[in-house]
PyMOL Python script that loads the backbone (N, CA, C, O; Angstrom):
from pymol import cmd

cmd.read_pdbstr("""\
ATOM      1  N   MET A   1     -88.165-167.370 150.154  1.00  0.00           N
ATOM      2  CA  MET A   1     -89.090-166.654 150.990  1.00  0.00           C
ATOM      3  C   MET A   1     -89.608-167.549 152.109  1.00  0.00           C
ATOM      4  O   MET A   1     -89.628-167.136 153.268  1.00  0.00           O
ATOM      5  N   ALA A   2     -90.019-168.744 151.785  1.00  0.00           N
ATOM      6  CA  ALA A   2     -90.561-169.657 152.781  1.00  0.00           C
ATOM      7  C   ALA A   2     -89.486-170.073 153.784  1.00  0.00           C
ATOM      8  O   ALA A   2     -89.803-170.456 154.910  1.00  0.00           O
ATOM      9  N   GLN A   3     -88.232-170.001 153.385  1.00  0.00           N
ATOM     10  CA  GLN A   3     -87.147-170.380 154.280  1.00  0.00           C
ATOM     11  C   GLN A   3     -86.976-169.363 155.403  1.00  0.00           C
ATOM     12  O   GLN A   3     -86.471-169.703 156.473  1.00  0.00           O
ATOM     13  N   ASP A   4     -87.393-168.117 155.171  1.00  0.00           N
ATOM     14  CA  ASP A   4     -87.239-167.058 156.160  1.00  0.00           C
ATOM     15  C   ASP A   4     -88.351-167.086 157.212  1.00  0.00           C
ATOM     16  O   ASP A   4     -88.229-166.441 158.254  1.00  0.00           O
ATOM     17  N   LEU A   5     -89.428-167.823 156.953  1.00  0.00           N
ATOM     18  CA  LEU A   5     -90.571-167.845 157.866  1.00  0.00           C
ATOM     19  C   LEU A   5     -90.417-168.948 158.901  1.00  0.00           C
ATOM     20  O   LEU A   5     -89.782-169.975 158.660  1.00  0.00           O
ATOM     21  N   SER A   6     -91.016-168.706 160.057  1.00  0.00           N
ATOM     22  CA  SER A   6     -90.989-169.737 161.102  1.00  0.00           C
ATOM     23  C   SER A   6     -92.010-170.814 160.763  1.00  0.00           C
ATOM     24  O   SER A   6     -92.831-170.640 159.862  1.00  0.00           O
ATOM     25  N   GLU A   7     -91.957-171.900 161.469  1.00  0.00           N
ATOM     26  CA  GLU A   7     -92.891-173.003 161.238  1.00  0.00           C
ATOM     27  C   GLU A   7     -94.327-172.551 161.507  1.00  0.00           C
ATOM     28  O   GLU A   7     -95.259-172.950 160.809  1.00  0.00           O
ATOM     29  N   LYS A   8     -94.486-171.718 162.525  1.00  0.00           N
ATOM     30  CA  LYS A   8     -95.809-171.206 162.868  1.00  0.00           C
ATOM     31  C   LYS A   8     -96.383-170.359 161.723  1.00  0.00           C
ATOM     32  O   LYS A   8     -97.558-170.487 161.379  1.00  0.00           O
ATOM     33  N   ASP A   9     -95.544-169.496 161.138  1.00  0.00           N
ATOM     34  CA  ASP A   9     -95.986-168.664 160.016  1.00  0.00           C
ATOM     35  C   ASP A   9     -96.357-169.518 158.805  1.00  0.00           C
ATOM     36  O   ASP A   9     -97.339-169.239 158.118  1.00  0.00           O
ATOM     37  N   LEU A  10     -95.571-170.551 158.551  1.00  0.00           N
ATOM     38  CA  LEU A  10     -95.867-171.450 157.432  1.00  0.00           C
ATOM     39  C   LEU A  10     -97.206-172.153 157.639  1.00  0.00           C
ATOM     40  O   LEU A  10     -97.993-172.291 156.702  1.00  0.00           O
ATOM     41  N   LEU A  11     -97.461-172.601 158.877  1.00  0.00           N
ATOM     42  CA  LEU A  11     -98.732-173.268 159.170  1.00  0.00           C
ATOM     43  C   LEU A  11     -99.907-172.308 159.032  1.00  0.00           C
ATOM     44  O   LEU A  11    -100.978-172.699 158.567  1.00  0.00           O
ATOM     45  N   LYS A  12     -99.711-171.045 159.437  1.00  0.00           N
ATOM     46  CA  LYS A  12    -100.766-170.037 159.268  1.00  0.00           C
ATOM     47  C   LYS A  12    -101.083-169.827 157.799  1.00  0.00           C
ATOM     48  O   LYS A  12    -102.249-169.743 157.415  1.00  0.00           O
ATOM     49  N   MET A  13    -100.043-169.741 156.977  1.00  0.00           N
ATOM     50  CA  MET A  13    -100.236-169.565 155.538  1.00  0.00           C
ATOM     51  C   MET A  13    -100.986-170.756 154.944  1.00  0.00           C
ATOM     52  O   MET A  13    -101.863-170.589 154.097  1.00  0.00           O
ATOM     53  N   GLU A  14    -100.631-171.949 155.394  1.00  0.00           N
ATOM     54  CA  GLU A  14    -101.290-173.148 154.885  1.00  0.00           C
ATOM     55  C   GLU A  14    -102.768-173.163 155.260  1.00  0.00           C
ATOM     56  O   GLU A  14    -103.612-173.523 154.439  1.00  0.00           O
ATOM     57  N   VAL A  15    -103.092-172.772 156.506  1.00  0.00           N
ATOM     58  CA  VAL A  15    -104.485-172.726 156.953  1.00  0.00           C
ATOM     59  C   VAL A  15    -105.267-171.691 156.146  1.00  0.00           C
ATOM     60  O   VAL A  15    -106.405-171.942 155.749  1.00  0.00           O
ATOM     61  N   GLU A  16    -104.658-170.526 155.902  1.00  0.00           N
ATOM     62  CA  GLU A  16    -105.328-169.501 155.104  1.00  0.00           C
ATOM     63  C   GLU A  16    -105.614-170.009 153.687  1.00  0.00           C
ATOM     64  O   GLU A  16    -106.694-169.770 153.147  1.00  0.00           O
ATOM     65  N   GLN A  17    -104.667-170.694 153.099  1.00  0.00           N
ATOM     66  CA  GLN A  17    -104.857-171.236 151.758  1.00  0.00           C
ATOM     67  C   GLN A  17    -105.970-172.282 151.758  1.00  0.00           C
ATOM     68  O   GLN A  17    -106.798-172.303 150.848  1.00  0.00           O
ATOM     69  N   LEU A  18    -105.996-173.139 152.759  1.00  0.00           N
ATOM     70  CA  LEU A  18    -107.041-174.157 152.841  1.00  0.00           C
ATOM     71  C   LEU A  18    -108.416-173.526 153.025  1.00  0.00           C
ATOM     72  O   LEU A  18    -109.402-174.033 152.491  1.00  0.00           O
ATOM     73  N   LYS A  19    -108.497-172.422 153.775  1.00  0.00           N
ATOM     74  CA  LYS A  19    -109.775-171.723 153.942  1.00  0.00           C
ATOM     75  C   LYS A  19    -110.270-171.171 152.607  1.00  0.00           C
ATOM     76  O   LYS A  19    -111.467-171.198 152.319  1.00  0.00           O
ATOM     77  N   LYS A  20    -109.333-170.668 151.791  1.00  0.00           N
ATOM     78  CA  LYS A  20    -109.713-170.163 150.473  1.00  0.00           C
ATOM     79  C   LYS A  20    -110.190-171.310 149.572  1.00  0.00           C
ATOM     80  O   LYS A  20    -111.180-171.171 148.853  1.00  0.00           O
ATOM     81  N   GLU A  21    -109.493-172.416 149.617  1.00  0.00           N
ATOM     82  CA  GLU A  21    -109.808-173.544 148.745  1.00  0.00           C
ATOM     83  C   GLU A  21    -111.129-174.201 149.105  1.00  0.00           C
ATOM     84  O   GLU A  21    -111.824-174.701 148.221  1.00  0.00           O
ATOM     85  N   VAL A  22    -111.489-174.211 150.373  1.00  0.00           N
ATOM     86  CA  VAL A  22    -112.735-174.859 150.787  1.00  0.00           C
ATOM     87  C   VAL A  22    -113.952-174.106 150.262  1.00  0.00           C
ATOM     88  O   VAL A  22    -115.032-174.686 150.149  1.00  0.00           O
ATOM     89  N   LYS A  23    -113.795-172.823 149.940  1.00  0.00           N
ATOM     90  CA  LYS A  23    -114.896-172.016 149.416  1.00  0.00           C
ATOM     91  C   LYS A  23    -115.151-172.280 147.928  1.00  0.00           C
ATOM     92  O   LYS A  23    -116.213-171.930 147.414  1.00  0.00           O
ATOM     93  N   ASN A  24    -114.199-172.888 147.240  1.00  0.00           N
ATOM     94  CA  ASN A  24    -114.359-173.170 145.811  1.00  0.00           C
ATOM     95  C   ASN A  24    -115.482-174.179 145.606  1.00  0.00           C
ATOM     96  O   ASN A  24    -115.580-175.182 146.313  1.00  0.00           O
ATOM     97  N   THR A  25    -116.331-173.883 144.613  1.00  0.00           N
ATOM     98  CA  THR A  25    -117.370-174.857 144.290  1.00  0.00           C
ATOM     99  C   THR A  25    -116.737-175.994 143.503  1.00  0.00           C
ATOM    100  O   THR A  25    -115.883-175.782 142.643  1.00  0.00           O
ATOM    101  N   ARG A  26    -117.168-177.181 143.814  1.00  0.00           N
ATOM    102  CA  ARG A  26    -116.599-178.364 143.159  1.00  0.00           C
ATOM    103  C   ARG A  26    -117.708-179.125 142.455  1.00  0.00           C
ATOM    104  O   ARG A  26    -118.850-179.162 142.912  1.00  0.00           O
ATOM    105  N   ILE A  27    -117.351-179.723 141.344  1.00  0.00           N
ATOM    106  CA  ILE A  27    -118.314-180.543 140.625  1.00  0.00           C
ATOM    107  C   ILE A  27    -117.695-181.919 140.403  1.00  0.00           C
ATOM    108  O   ILE A  27    -116.473-182.052 140.345  1.00  0.00           O
ATOM    109  N   PRO A  28    -118.530-182.932 140.279  1.00  0.00           N
ATOM    110  CA  PRO A  28    -117.988-184.278 140.049  1.00  0.00           C
ATOM    111  C   PRO A  28    -117.248-184.360 138.715  1.00  0.00           C
ATOM    112  O   PRO A  28    -117.593-183.664 137.760  1.00  0.00           O
ATOM    113  N   ILE A  29    -116.242-185.207 138.660  1.00  0.00           N
ATOM    114  CA  ILE A  29    -115.443-185.346 137.441  1.00  0.00           C
ATOM    115  C   ILE A  29    -116.298-185.853 136.293  1.00  0.00           C
ATOM    116  O   ILE A  29    -116.018-185.544 135.134  1.00  0.00           O
ATOM    117  N   SER A  30    -117.334-186.625 136.591  1.00  0.00           N
ATOM    118  CA  SER A  30    -118.203-187.123 135.525  1.00  0.00           C
ATOM    119  C   SER A  30    -118.909-185.960 134.828  1.00  0.00           C
ATOM    120  O   SER A  30    -119.066-185.978 133.608  1.00  0.00           O
ATOM    121  N   LYS A  31    -119.328-184.966 135.576  1.00  0.00           N
ATOM    122  CA  LYS A  31    -119.984-183.794 134.989  1.00  0.00           C
ATOM    123  C   LYS A  31    -118.959-182.910 134.277  1.00  0.00           C
ATOM    124  O   LYS A  31    -119.218-182.431 133.173  1.00  0.00           O
ATOM    125  N   ALA A  32    -117.807-182.693 134.893  1.00  0.00           N
ATOM    126  CA  ALA A  32    -116.774-181.858 134.287  1.00  0.00           C
ATOM    127  C   ALA A  32    -116.282-182.476 132.988  1.00  0.00           C
ATOM    128  O   ALA A  32    -116.091-181.770 131.998  1.00  0.00           O
ATOM    129  N   GLY A  33    -116.076-183.784 132.985  1.00  0.00           N
ATOM    130  CA  GLY A  33    -115.617-184.467 131.769  1.00  0.00           C
ATOM    131  C   GLY A  33    -116.617-184.335 130.642  1.00  0.00           C
ATOM    132  O   GLY A  33    -116.242-184.114 129.491  1.00  0.00           O
ATOM    133  N   LYS A  34    -117.891-184.470 130.971  1.00  0.00           N
ATOM    134  CA  LYS A  34    -118.947-184.345 129.962  1.00  0.00           C
ATOM    135  C   LYS A  34    -118.963-182.927 129.380  1.00  0.00           C
ATOM    136  O   LYS A  34    -119.082-182.752 128.167  1.00  0.00           O
ATOM    137  N   GLU A  35    -118.843-181.924 130.243  1.00  0.00           N
ATOM    138  CA  GLU A  35    -118.835-180.531 129.778  1.00  0.00           C
ATOM    139  C   GLU A  35    -117.621-180.240 128.894  1.00  0.00           C
ATOM    140  O   GLU A  35    -117.740-179.547 127.884  1.00  0.00           O
ATOM    141  N   ILE A  36    -116.468-180.763 129.267  1.00  0.00           N
ATOM    142  CA  ILE A  36    -115.257-180.562 128.464  1.00  0.00           C
ATOM    143  C   ILE A  36    -115.421-181.218 127.102  1.00  0.00           C
ATOM    144  O   ILE A  36    -115.073-180.626 126.081  1.00  0.00           O
ATOM    145  N   LYS A  37    -115.952-182.446 127.079  1.00  0.00           N
ATOM    146  CA  LYS A  37    -116.162-183.160 125.822  1.00  0.00           C
ATOM    147  C   LYS A  37    -117.111-182.381 124.917  1.00  0.00           C
ATOM    148  O   LYS A  37    -116.842-182.235 123.725  1.00  0.00           O
ATOM    149  N   GLU A  38    -118.212-181.882 125.463  1.00  0.00           N
ATOM    150  CA  GLU A  38    -119.175-181.109 124.678  1.00  0.00           C
ATOM    151  C   GLU A  38    -118.539-179.841 124.119  1.00  0.00           C
ATOM    152  O   GLU A  38    -118.781-179.473 122.969  1.00  0.00           O
ATOM    153  N   TYR A  39    -117.730-179.179 124.930  1.00  0.00           N
ATOM    154  CA  TYR A  39    -117.066-177.947 124.479  1.00  0.00           C
ATOM    155  C   TYR A  39    -116.102-178.248 123.330  1.00  0.00           C
ATOM    156  O   TYR A  39    -116.089-177.537 122.325  1.00  0.00           O
ATOM    157  N   VAL A  40    -115.306-179.290 123.479  1.00  0.00           N
ATOM    158  CA  VAL A  40    -114.330-179.637 122.442  1.00  0.00           C
ATOM    159  C   VAL A  40    -115.042-180.001 121.145  1.00  0.00           C
ATOM    160  O   VAL A  40    -114.618-179.585 120.067  1.00  0.00           O
ATOM    161  N   GLU A  41    -116.116-180.771 121.242  1.00  0.00           N
ATOM    162  CA  GLU A  41    -116.854-181.153 120.045  1.00  0.00           C
ATOM    163  C   GLU A  41    -117.496-179.934 119.379  1.00  0.00           C
ATOM    164  O   GLU A  41    -117.554-179.857 118.152  1.00  0.00           O
ATOM    165  N   ALA A  42    -117.978-178.984 120.183  1.00  0.00           N
ATOM    166  CA  ALA A  42    -118.589-177.782 119.629  1.00  0.00           C
ATOM    167  C   ALA A  42    -117.563-176.902 118.924  1.00  0.00           C
ATOM    168  O   ALA A  42    -117.895-176.235 117.944  1.00  0.00           O
ATOM    169  N   GLN A  43    -116.325-176.891 119.403  1.00  0.00           N
ATOM    170  CA  GLN A  43    -115.276-176.049 118.829  1.00  0.00           C
ATOM    171  C   GLN A  43    -114.492-176.738 117.718  1.00  0.00           C
ATOM    172  O   GLN A  43    -113.632-176.112 117.097  1.00  0.00           O
ATOM    173  N   ALA A  44    -114.767-178.005 117.456  1.00  0.00           N
ATOM    174  CA  ALA A  44    -113.982-178.777 116.478  1.00  0.00           C
ATOM    175  C   ALA A  44    -114.034-178.152 115.088  1.00  0.00           C
ATOM    176  O   ALA A  44    -113.061-178.247 114.340  1.00  0.00           O
ATOM    177  N   GLY A  45    -115.137-177.522 114.726  1.00  0.00           N
ATOM    178  CA  GLY A  45    -115.241-176.915 113.402  1.00  0.00           C
ATOM    179  C   GLY A  45    -114.300-175.740 113.195  1.00  0.00           C
ATOM    180  O   GLY A  45    -113.983-175.400 112.056  1.00  0.00           O
ATOM    181  N   ASN A  46    -113.850-175.116 114.272  1.00  0.00           N
ATOM    182  CA  ASN A  46    -112.945-173.973 114.187  1.00  0.00           C
ATOM    183  C   ASN A  46    -111.487-174.356 114.408  1.00  0.00           C
ATOM    184  O   ASN A  46    -110.609-173.494 114.368  1.00  0.00           O
ATOM    185  N   ASP A  47    -111.222-175.629 114.640  1.00  0.00           N
ATOM    186  CA  ASP A  47    -109.870-176.079 114.979  1.00  0.00           C
ATOM    187  C   ASP A  47    -109.050-176.313 113.712  1.00  0.00           C
ATOM    188  O   ASP A  47    -109.368-177.217 112.940  1.00  0.00           O
ATOM    189  N   PRO A  48    -107.997-175.517 113.479  1.00  0.00           N
ATOM    190  CA  PRO A  48    -107.213-175.685 112.256  1.00  0.00           C
ATOM    191  C   PRO A  48    -106.453-177.012 112.213  1.00  0.00           C
ATOM    192  O   PRO A  48    -106.090-177.465 111.128  1.00  0.00           O
ATOM    193  N   PHE A  49    -106.204-177.642 113.351  1.00  0.00           N
ATOM    194  CA  PHE A  49    -105.527-178.939 113.344  1.00  0.00           C
ATOM    195  C   PHE A  49    -106.444-180.027 112.804  1.00  0.00           C
ATOM    196  O   PHE A  49    -105.972-180.978 112.179  1.00  0.00           O
ATOM    197  N   LEU A  50    -107.735-179.903 113.034  1.00  0.00           N
ATOM    198  CA  LEU A  50    -108.687-180.889 112.542  1.00  0.00           C
ATOM    199  C   LEU A  50    -109.183-180.546 111.145  1.00  0.00           C
ATOM    200  O   LEU A  50    -109.329-181.423 110.294  1.00  0.00           O
ATOM    201  N   LYS A  51    -109.438-179.278 110.919  1.00  0.00           N
ATOM    202  CA  LYS A  51    -110.059-178.818 109.683  1.00  0.00           C
ATOM    203  C   LYS A  51    -109.039-178.513 108.596  1.00  0.00           C
ATOM    204  O   LYS A  51    -109.331-178.675 107.411  1.00  0.00           O
ATOM    205  N   GLY A  52    -107.867-178.081 108.979  1.00  0.00           N
ATOM    206  CA  GLY A  52    -106.860-177.668 108.012  1.00  0.00           C
ATOM    207  C   GLY A  52    -106.962-176.171 107.742  1.00  0.00           C
ATOM    208  O   GLY A  52    -107.929-175.516 108.132  1.00  0.00           O
ATOM    209  N   ILE A  53    -105.963-175.657 107.081  1.00  0.00           N
ATOM    210  CA  ILE A  53    -105.911-174.232 106.757  1.00  0.00           C
ATOM    211  C   ILE A  53    -106.117-174.089 105.253  1.00  0.00           C
ATOM    212  O   ILE A  53    -105.450-174.775 104.478  1.00  0.00           O
ATOM    213  N   PRO A  54    -107.017-173.222 104.826  1.00  0.00           N
ATOM    214  CA  PRO A  54    -107.202-173.016 103.386  1.00  0.00           C
ATOM    215  C   PRO A  54    -105.896-172.552 102.738  1.00  0.00           C
ATOM    216  O   PRO A  54    -105.136-171.785 103.329  1.00  0.00           O
ATOM    217  N   GLU A  55    -105.652-173.023 101.530  1.00  0.00           N
ATOM    218  CA  GLU A  55    -104.401-172.707 100.831  1.00  0.00           C
ATOM    219  C   GLU A  55    -104.173-171.200 100.706  1.00  0.00           C
ATOM    220  O   GLU A  55    -103.041-170.730 100.827  1.00  0.00           O
ATOM    221  N   ASP A  56    -105.250-170.441 100.464  1.00  0.00           N
ATOM    222  CA  ASP A  56    -105.074-168.998 100.271  1.00  0.00           C
ATOM    223  C   ASP A  56    -104.811-168.251 101.571  1.00  0.00           C
ATOM    224  O   ASP A  56    -104.382-167.098 101.532  1.00  0.00           O
ATOM    225  N   LYS A  57    -105.056-168.874 102.724  1.00  0.00           N
ATOM    226  CA  LYS A  57    -104.832-168.214 104.013  1.00  0.00           C
ATOM    227  C   LYS A  57    -103.585-168.723 104.735  1.00  0.00           C
ATOM    228  O   LYS A  57    -103.254-168.230 105.813  1.00  0.00           O
ATOM    229  N   ASN A  58    -102.896-169.695 104.159  1.00  0.00           N
ATOM    230  CA  ASN A  58    -101.724-170.292 104.789  1.00  0.00           C
ATOM    231  C   ASN A  58    -100.520-169.364 104.618  1.00  0.00           C
ATOM    232  O   ASN A  58    -100.042-169.179 103.499  1.00  0.00           O
ATOM    233  N   PRO A  59    -100.018-168.772 105.725  1.00  0.00           N
ATOM    234  CA  PRO A  59     -98.897-167.832 105.602  1.00  0.00           C
ATOM    235  C   PRO A  59     -97.574-168.524 105.273  1.00  0.00           C
ATOM    236  O   PRO A  59     -96.614-167.854 104.892  1.00  0.00           O
ATOM    237  N   PHE A  60     -97.504-169.857 105.412  1.00  0.00           N
ATOM    238  CA  PHE A  60     -96.249-170.563 105.181  1.00  0.00           C
ATOM    239  C   PHE A  60     -96.162-171.170 103.779  1.00  0.00           C
ATOM    240  O   PHE A  60     -95.118-171.703 103.404  1.00  0.00           O
ATOM    241  N   LYS A  61     -97.233-171.096 103.011  1.00  0.00           N
ATOM    242  CA  LYS A  61     -97.227-171.639 101.662  1.00  0.00           C
ATOM    243  C   LYS A  61     -96.407-170.724 100.758  1.00  0.00           C
ATOM    244  O   LYS A  61     -96.522-169.500 100.819  1.00  0.00           O
ATOM    245  N   GLU A  62     -95.589-171.334  99.929  1.00  0.00           N
ATOM    246  CA  GLU A  62     -94.790-170.542  98.998  1.00  0.00           C
ATOM    247  C   GLU A  62     -95.721-169.920  97.975  1.00  0.00           C
ATOM    248  O   GLU A  62     -96.482-170.620  97.306  1.00  0.00           O
ATOM    249  N   LYS A  63     -95.658-168.619  97.858  1.00  0.00           N
ATOM    250  CA  LYS A  63     -96.571-167.894  96.994  1.00  0.00           C
ATOM    251  C   LYS A  63     -95.972-167.574  95.626  1.00  0.00           C
ATOM    252  O   LYS A  63     -96.684-167.129  94.726  1.00  0.00           O
ATOM    253  N   GLY A  64     -94.715-167.790  95.473  1.00  0.00           N
ATOM    254  CA  GLY A  64     -94.068-167.476  94.210  1.00  0.00           C
ATOM    255  C   GLY A  64     -92.883-168.387  93.989  1.00  0.00           C
ATOM    256  O   GLY A  64     -92.712-169.370  94.710  1.00  0.00           O
ATOM    257  N   PRO A  65     -92.068-168.077  93.008  1.00  0.00           N
ATOM    258  CA  PRO A  65     -90.901-168.916  92.753  1.00  0.00           C
ATOM    259  C   PRO A  65     -89.926-168.867  93.934  1.00  0.00           C
ATOM    260  O   PRO A  65     -89.790-167.849  94.612  1.00  0.00           O
ATOM    261  N   THR A  66     -89.273-169.968  94.149  1.00  0.00           N
ATOM    262  CA  THR A  66     -88.323-170.018  95.256  1.00  0.00           C
ATOM    263  C   THR A  66     -87.086-169.191  94.924  1.00  0.00           C
ATOM    264  O   THR A  66     -86.889-168.766  93.785  1.00  0.00           O
ATOM    265  N   PHE A  67     -86.268-168.975  95.931  1.00  0.00           N
ATOM    266  CA  PHE A  67     -85.051-168.190  95.748  1.00  0.00           C
ATOM    267  C   PHE A  67     -84.128-168.865  94.740  1.00  0.00           C
ATOM    268  O   PHE A  67     -83.489-168.187  93.935  1.00  0.00           O
ATOM    269  N   ASN A  68     -84.052-170.204  94.776  1.00  0.00           N
ATOM    270  CA  ASN A  68     -83.198-170.926  93.828  1.00  0.00           C
ATOM    271  C   ASN A  68     -83.669-170.719  92.392  1.00  0.00           C
ATOM    272  O   ASN A  68     -82.857-170.551  91.482  1.00  0.00           O
ATOM    273  N   ALA A  69     -84.988-170.731  92.196  1.00  0.00           N
ATOM    274  CA  ALA A  69     -85.518-170.507  90.853  1.00  0.00           C
ATOM    275  C   ALA A  69     -85.184-169.094  90.395  1.00  0.00           C
ATOM    276  O   ALA A  69     -84.874-168.885  89.222  1.00  0.00           O
ATOM    277  N   LEU A  70     -85.240-168.132  91.293  1.00  0.00           N
ATOM    278  CA  LEU A  70     -84.879-166.754  90.941  1.00  0.00           C
ATOM    279  C   LEU A  70     -83.408-166.663  90.549  1.00  0.00           C
ATOM    280  O   LEU A  70     -83.054-165.951  89.609  1.00  0.00           O
ATOM    281  N   LEU A  71     -82.552-167.385  91.270  1.00  0.00           N
ATOM    282  CA  LEU A  71     -81.132-167.377  90.929  1.00  0.00           C
ATOM    283  C   LEU A  71     -80.912-167.933  89.536  1.00  0.00           C
ATOM    284  O   LEU A  71     -80.113-167.407  88.761  1.00  0.00           O
ATOM    285  N   LEU A  72     -81.639-169.015  89.224  1.00  0.00           N
ATOM    286  CA  LEU A  72     -81.511-169.594  87.889  1.00  0.00           C
ATOM    287  C   LEU A  72     -81.976-168.616  86.820  1.00  0.00           C
ATOM    288  O   LEU A  72     -81.327-168.454  85.787  1.00  0.00           O
ATOM    289  N   LEU A  73     -83.104-167.966  87.078  1.00  0.00           N
ATOM    290  CA  LEU A  73     -83.641-167.021  86.097  1.00  0.00           C
ATOM    291  C   LEU A  73     -82.698-165.847  85.872  1.00  0.00           C
ATOM    292  O   LEU A  73     -82.567-165.351  84.753  1.00  0.00           O
ATOM    293  N   LEU A  74     -82.051-165.410  86.930  1.00  0.00           N
ATOM    294  CA  LEU A  74     -81.152-164.269  86.819  1.00  0.00           C
ATOM    295  C   LEU A  74     -79.772-164.658  86.299  1.00  0.00           C
ATOM    296  O   LEU A  74     -78.941-163.797  86.010  1.00  0.00           O
ATOM    297  N   GLY A  75     -79.534-165.979  86.181  1.00  0.00           N
ATOM    298  CA  GLY A  75     -78.239-166.437  85.689  1.00  0.00           C
ATOM    299  C   GLY A  75     -77.145-166.368  86.727  1.00  0.00           C
ATOM    300  O   GLY A  75     -75.963-166.431  86.391  1.00  0.00           O
ATOM    301  N   ARG A  76     -77.528-166.239  88.002  1.00  0.00           N
ATOM    302  CA  ARG A  76     -76.521-166.138  89.066  1.00  0.00           C
ATOM    303  C   ARG A  76     -75.992-167.496  89.492  1.00  0.00           C
ATOM    304  O   ARG A  76     -74.911-167.591  90.073  1.00  0.00           O
ATOM    305  N   ALA A  77     -76.757-168.556  89.204  1.00  0.00           N
ATOM    306  CA  ALA A  77     -76.312-169.894  89.581  1.00  0.00           C
ATOM    307  C   ALA A  77     -76.767-170.859  88.496  1.00  0.00           C
ATOM    308  O   ALA A  77     -77.766-170.624  87.817  1.00  0.00           O
ATOM    309  N   SER A  78     -76.034-171.927  88.348  1.00  0.00           N
ATOM    310  CA  SER A  78     -76.424-172.927  87.354  1.00  0.00           C
ATOM    311  C   SER A  78     -77.242-174.015  88.037  1.00  0.00           C
ATOM    312  O   SER A  78     -77.185-174.173  89.257  1.00  0.00           O
ATOM    313  N   TRP A  79     -78.000-174.760  87.244  1.00  0.00           N
ATOM    314  CA  TRP A  79     -78.811-175.848  87.770  1.00  0.00           C
ATOM    315  C   TRP A  79     -77.930-176.866  88.489  1.00  0.00           C
ATOM    316  O   TRP A  79     -78.315-177.402  89.528  1.00  0.00           O
ATOM    317  N   LEU A  80     -76.737-177.133  87.931  1.00  0.00           N
ATOM    318  CA  LEU A  80     -75.826-178.105  88.516  1.00  0.00           C
ATOM    319  C   LEU A  80     -75.358-177.664  89.896  1.00  0.00           C
ATOM    320  O   LEU A  80     -75.270-178.480  90.814  1.00  0.00           O
ATOM    321  N   GLU A  81     -75.055-176.373  90.046  1.00  0.00           N
ATOM    322  CA  GLU A  81     -74.630-175.855  91.360  1.00  0.00           C
ATOM    323  C   GLU A  81     -75.728-176.035  92.399  1.00  0.00           C
ATOM    324  O   GLU A  81     -75.447-176.448  93.524  1.00  0.00           O
ATOM    325  N   LEU A  82     -76.965-175.734  92.043  1.00  0.00           N
ATOM    326  CA  LEU A  82     -78.076-175.862  92.992  1.00  0.00           C
ATOM    327  C   LEU A  82     -78.355-177.315  93.326  1.00  0.00           C
ATOM    328  O   LEU A  82     -78.658-177.637  94.475  1.00  0.00           O
ATOM    329  N   THR A  83     -78.257-178.206  92.332  1.00  0.00           N
ATOM    330  CA  THR A  83     -78.483-179.619  92.582  1.00  0.00           C
ATOM    331  C   THR A  83     -77.388-180.177  93.472  1.00  0.00           C
ATOM    332  O   THR A  83     -77.670-180.951  94.386  1.00  0.00           O
ATOM    333  N   TRP A  84     -76.155-179.800  93.224  1.00  0.00           N
ATOM    334  CA  TRP A  84     -75.028-180.291  94.002  1.00  0.00           C
ATOM    335  C   TRP A  84     -75.145-179.843  95.466  1.00  0.00           C
ATOM    336  O   TRP A  84     -74.782-180.598  96.368  1.00  0.00           O
ATOM    337  N   SER A  85     -75.642-178.638  95.710  1.00  0.00           N
ATOM    338  CA  SER A  85     -75.736-178.127  97.084  1.00  0.00           C
ATOM    339  C   SER A  85     -76.827-178.850  97.888  1.00  0.00           C
ATOM    340  O   SER A  85     -76.801-178.823  99.119  1.00  0.00           O
ATOM    341  N   ARG A  86     -77.779-179.493  97.211  1.00  0.00           N
ATOM    342  CA  ARG A  86     -78.866-180.192  97.901  1.00  0.00           C
ATOM    343  C   ARG A  86     -78.535-181.642  98.229  1.00  0.00           C
ATOM    344  O   ARG A  86     -79.207-182.240  99.070  1.00  0.00           O
ATOM    345  N   THR A  87     -77.533-182.220  97.601  1.00  0.00           N
ATOM    346  CA  THR A  87     -77.227-183.629  97.854  1.00  0.00           C
ATOM    347  C   THR A  87     -76.607-183.793  99.220  1.00  0.00           C
ATOM    348  O   THR A  87     -75.818-182.953  99.653  1.00  0.00           O
ATOM    349  N   PRO A  88     -76.961-184.884  99.913  1.00  0.00           N
ATOM    350  CA  PRO A  88     -76.434-185.094 101.278  1.00  0.00           C
ATOM    351  C   PRO A  88     -74.969-185.414 101.332  1.00  0.00           C
ATOM    352  O   PRO A  88     -74.419-185.608 102.416  1.00  0.00           O
TER     353      PRO A  88
END
""", "prot")
cmd.dss("prot")
cmd.show_as("cartoon", "prot")
cmd.util.cbc("prot")
cmd.orient("prot")
């Protein structure tokens, strides 16, 4: 798209963008950093990476016997077959 425009059109677009950006309110990085730090610390109690997931709410936790155990129970596979398939 920009390749189809003349240099004058590109400069007009750049000036329009700069006019929009100059209207943005700016704050010092020292204030922004402090606000971000406070927000992160306030939300830390809800962060599953820091707090962990309760065992009963973990969707990836195995809730019952594994498929291999079911095969053994049903007599469809022997323990030796399952052990052999796991060796590298």
